[in-house]
Every structure is written in structure tokens, then in C-alpha cells.
N, C-alpha and C positions, 0 to 999 in steps of 0.2 A: 167205384168210385172210393179211393182211400181217405184215409182223415184228414180233414181240414185245418191242419194245424193254427190257419190263422183265426178260427173261435174260441183258443185260446187267450185267454189276458197276458199281458207282460208278466213277467217272474217279479212279485211287488218289491222285493228286496233292494233289485236293481235300482231302484227309483230314489232310493235312498243314496245312491254315489256323490251327489253334491254335497248331500247335509255332511257325511262322513269325512269328507276332505276338509270342511270348515272346524269342524271338530276337533280334528288332529290338528289345526293349526294354534289351537288354543294352548296356552303354557300351561306344561304339565301334561298335554298328550289325550289322545282319545281317551273317552268312557266309554264303551259298547255296551249297552243294554239294550239295544234294539231287537236280539234274536236270545232265545232259549237255550243256549248250548251251555251246557256244564262246565266249571271251570275246575273244578276239586279232582283230586286222584280220583282214579277206578279202584275201589277197595280190595284189597289184596287177596279175600277172597274167589273173586271174578278171575283176578289174573292169575292165580294159581290153579285155578281148575282150567281157565283157557291153556295155558300151556303142557296140562297135564294129559290132557287129550290132545295135546298137536300131531300126532303121531296118527292122520286119518286119512289112508289111502285110499277107502273105499266110498261110494259115494254115499250122503246121509238119507235117511228116509224123508218124502215129503211131510207127513206125519206126524215129523218128530219122534223119537225113542220113546219109550213107554214111560223112562223114568223123567222125561220133561214133561209127557202128557201128566203124569203121575203128579208131578210136583207143581206145577199148577193147579191143579184138581184140589191137591190140599192148602195151596197157597188160598183158592175161594172160600172154602170151609174155614181156614184159620182167619184169613184177613178179613175177607169182603163180605163177611154174611151170607156165604152162598154155599150150603151143604151139601148140596143134590148134583154140582154139575162131573158128569161121568168123562173119562179120562179123551173116550171118544169124543166127546165135544169140546176139543182145542187141539189148535193147529199153530205152529210155530210160523212166525210172519218176518221180514226180512227188514226190522223194522215196522214200525205200526204206519207213515206215509206210504208206502206203496201200496198198501191194505185199503186204506181211505180212498184211493187214486182208483184203484181197480176193483174193490166191491161192485161196483153198478155194473160193472162189465160182465163179469164173473156170476151174476145173479142174471144175467140175460136178458139187462135194460134196454133200453132203445130207443130211433125215433116216437115223440107222441108222449111218452112217458114221464113220470115228474119224479125227481129226490126232492125230499123237504130235506131244510136245513135249519140251522137257527140262523136269525138276521144279523147278528154280529154272530162271527164264525170266520174257525181257520178256511183259508180260501182251497184249500184243496176238498173240500166237500164239493162244490161247485163242479172245479175241474174234474172230478171222478164223473161226474154229472154228463161234463160235454165231452170226454172222450167216450163214453158210452152212446151219444149221440141223444141224450136225454135231458130235462131240461129242471137244471137247479131254481125252487122256489121256495123264499124262507117264507119260516111260519115259527112263532114263538110258540105255539099252542093250539092242540086240534080245535079249539073254537074257531082259531082263524083262516083254514083252512074252505074254502071256498067248494060247492058239492061236486062241480063242475072238475077242480083241481081232484078231489079225493078219489073221483073216478080214476082218472089217470096217473094215481102215484103208487110206487110199489116199493119205496123206500125212505126208511125216514131215518136221519143222520141226528142223536143226541150228541151233547158232549158235557161232560159235568166230572169233577169241575171244568168251569167252561176256558179254554184260550179262545180269544183275550179276556176276557170278562172276571172270573175268578169265582165267576156265579156259581153256586149247586144247586140241582136240583133234587127236591124233595122226592123222598118214596110217592108220596100224592100225585105230584108232577109225571114221576116217569110212570106211575103206573096208569095215569090218565093217557098218556100215550098209549100205552099197550092196550086196552080196553078200546079204545079209535083203532087200532091199526088191526089186529088180531083178526074182527070178524071178516074184514074187507081184503086179507090174505096178504097185508101188506108187512114188509120184513123190518124189524126195527134193528138198529146197530147205532151202540153207544158206544160214542171214544172216551174211556176213562182213564189216561194216561197219567192225570195229575191226582189219581185219589189218593195216596197214601199221602201227600204233601197240602193237610188240614193243619190249620193253627189254633184252632179251640180245645177244650177239655177235652170233649168227646172223642170217641176211639175214631178212626177214619171209617169203616164200617158204616158209624151208624153218620159221621157228621158227612160224608159223601157214599149213599149209597148205591150201588150196584145196580143194573138194570136189571141182572141176572138173580137179585134180592126175593126169596120166596114172597115176599110180603109187596111186592112189584109183579112178580108173576103169576103171582094164583100158583102156584108149584109146578108150572107146567113152561117150560123153555122154548116151546115152539114158536116159530118163528124172529129171534130175539139173538142179537150176536154181542160181543161185547168183545172191545179193542184194549190192549194194555200194552205195556212199554217199561223197559228197565232202563229207559235213557236218563229217565230223570232222577228219579229213586236212587238209583244204583250208576250216576257217572257212567252210564256205559253208551251214552249216545254212537260212538266208534264201531260197537258189535254189532249196531242194527238186531239189538234184540229185543223181539215182538212176538204178542200171539193173539190170533181169534176164538175165542170161547164162547159157547152156547150151545146152541140148538143140537144137536149130532145130524141130523139128517144133512141142516142146509149148512155144517163142517166138513160131511164127508161129502156132498156133491162140491163145495168150492175146492177139497185135498184131491179130488180127482180131476180137475180143470188142471190145479197146480202142478200134477203129474206130469203131464201133457207140456207147462210151458217150462219145465225143470227148477222151479221158484221152491229152493230147499235149504232153510238155515246148516250154515256149517258146522259141522260133528262138533269144532269145540266150543263155539260157540252154545251149541243146545249146552255143553257140558256145564259152560259157565253160566247159564238162565236157574239150572239145578242146585247149584250151587249159592246163586243170590238168592233162589227163594227159600232156602235152608237156612238162611244165617240173618235176622233181621238186623240186626243190631244195627249195622252200618244206614237202613233206611231209616230208622230212628234217630241216630246219628245227622243225617243230612239233613233232617227235616228241623233238625233243633239250628244246621247251619242255616237253612233260610230262615226260620221263624228270626231269629237276631239280624240277618240282612231286610229283612220285609220289615221290620220296626224302625232300624234307621231311615232306612228310605220312606217309607209311610211319616212319618215326623218329618221330615227334611220337607216332602214333598208340601206339605200343610204349613207347615210355618213360611214357605214361600208364596201360599195362597190357592194353592193347587185343589182342586175337589177330586177326591178320590170314592170311587164310587163303587160297589159289591166288592169284587178283590178278597173274600174271607178265603178261599183254598187257590190252590194253584202256585203257577209261577211267575206269576206278573202283578204289576200294580194297572191300574184302569183308571185312567183320570182326564181329567178338563179345567177349564179354568172358567172363574165364576161368571164369567160373560158369555161363554162357552164358543169361543173363539175357534177356527178351523182348525184343525189338527195338525195340518201342516205348517200354520204359522207357531203352534208350537214345539213343533219337532225344532223350527228354525231357533225357535227363542231359546231350547237347550242345547241347539247345539255351539250357537253362542257362546256357553257357557263348556264345551268339550263333552257334552252327554247327546250320545245319540240313541233315540227310541224309537216307534214305529208308529206311523199315522192310524189311528182308528179308521180311517180308511181301507185299508188292506183285508179289513174285516167288514165290509158291506159298508153300504149307503147310512144304516143306523149308527154306524160308528163315526162319523166325519168327524167330530165336534172331540173327538178323544184321544189319546194317545195309551200306546202302551210301553209298559217301563219292563224287565225282565228283574229278577231278581239274581241271574247268573254272573256276577261280579265278584271275585275277592275279597276277603274283607279290607283290604287294603282300598281299593276303588269303589267298594260301595262309601266308604267311611270320606274317602276324595268329593265321589258325587255328593255325598250331604252337605260336604264343608263349601262345595260351590254354589250349590242350591241355595242354601242360607245365609252364603256370605260371612260365613265363621273362621 
């Protein structure tokens, strides 16, 4: 029997269409801050590398070029506080979302088995479990997992900095999951795609530690996987440039399966990844742009009476009203000002009183959104 597509939920953003039309009717037009789609130019260093590798008549290797794997390993040592990632523990992926959706299936999960994910989370963690026939189950910490659930769990998803909340997991919190999962033979996967976007004085490696950090792992990558993407930090969402890194044995097994699938990052994109990881100035510049836009929107929301929670890192502001009204009503309130945001319900029932606002508007759009919020 084939997969039952009716088991999947509706695509969440389709439900925003009526509010998008309402917002578009506002004098001055729509300001769409509902999706974290970068709007700034892709840095020239990536564009040039992509063009320079455009003569690519042969098939690329699923495992990626040695240059890409080495560049990713060097990035973890330099920028993520992970000095011990071997190149064979790196696998390029065609964006990170496809790996989120496929990982439970690639790990061989199926009916009767559980995939844990944060209670407020990117919906594709649950979708990936459903695609594999497994059971998505929310859990904020190991202490919340019931004994019967622990026996059936085969994969834990972590997400730090979080989409949508901007919350960051500490070394201790990450280590607690590793200590709980590893004796049980459970894989822990961490989606770290927003790790470069931290806004305090600490370096990103300290402000948003990786699951692969030796302080978390105890010196072993066994059973651990991290996902990363250049979509946000390098304005390269259109390149679909991402990777999986961690336990070389797990990465090797997944690579073997993807060879059968023909899942290969295009050669020019691999060259762009290498170039991006060799130039971190553009990442610092983009982080500063988001820092300024974040400050403008945060101030405007607070002036308008909204309560911003968490939101310490990443690409979003996560907020509610002082009376905790339903997030859909807040979506409607903001659409009446021509501003489109995403309801917290998209990220699980625990987010129903919140909404998510992306920082991915131009400076002019952000300034206009702030003016509408404050009546300035």
C-alpha cells in the first residue's frame, strides 16, 4: 500500500491567502513579513564562484567535492567551536528542508516509532515523521518523555536558534538530550540554520552552541547530526546550499542511500559553498543588517503594546498580546495595517497565542512597518 497523502496537514501558508489579500489592500501596499525569505542581494563572492563553475558537464558526487567537505569541517573548527569534525562527516544537501523531511525515512524509521520535536517548532519535523510512517511527538526536555515513549523513540529533533521563537539552547540543555538519547541508541539531530544570526556581544559559537560542540558531545560525534544552510546568512535561499554534518558512520549510511536517489548538490552550487565559507565578512555584514532591522521592529511592536518573548537570535520576532488573544486575531489585526505575519498555530498548538514576524524586509519596508505599528 502506498503512502496516504491525506495524512499530511494542509500546507500552512496557503491559509494566509485571505489575510494577504486584506493586507495588500492597505494604502501603501503589503508588507509581507510572514516568511523568512531573504531580500538582500546574494554576495558577489557566491555569484562569482557559481558562474566560475558553470562549465560542469559531468555528474557531481553525492558526497560532495573534497574541497566542500574540507571547507565545512574548517568552518566548524573556526566558527562553531567544533575542532574534531572529519570531512567524511559532511554531506551536502539540496537545501536543509529536504533533509528535515527525509531524515526519518533515511534512518529507517517506520510505524510504531516516535520522532520527538520541540513543542513549538518548524512544521516539517512532524511532516518528516509522518512521511516515514512514524509518530511525531512534542517534548521540550528529556524529563517530559514518558517511559513508554522513550522505548519507541528513534530520533530527536532539536532546533537552536529556534524557528519560530528565537530561543537558544544552552550547552547544558543540548548535553542533557545527548546524555538521555545516546544510551538508548536514539539519534539526535539539531537544526542550526540560524546559528550565525545572534545579536548579543558573544561570538555565535558561544551565543548559539552547536550540538557537535565537544562541551556537548563529550568528545564523540556518535549518534549526532547537525544541519546547516547558507540561505539566511548568505542570502542564498535560491541556491539550496546546505549540509548535514556529524557522526561519520551515520553520514556515510545516508550518503549511500542518497546515491541511489540521485540526490546531488549541483557542482556550481558546491563551488559557491566553498567560496561562502572562505569569506565571512559578508556574514558579519548581513548580521548587522538584521540587527538594525530587529531593533526597529522590536521597538515598534513594544510601543504598539505587543509582548515580544524569547527572540534572542535568529530571523524572527515571536510575540503575543498582553491579554494572550488567539494568534489568528493578531494576524487579522496586523493585516488591517497592511502587515502580514504568520500565526503561532503553524508551529504547534503551544504557539496558538503568538505570531511570528520575520526580519526579512528591506530597510524601507521595515521602517514603513514600524510607522504603521506606532502610528508615526
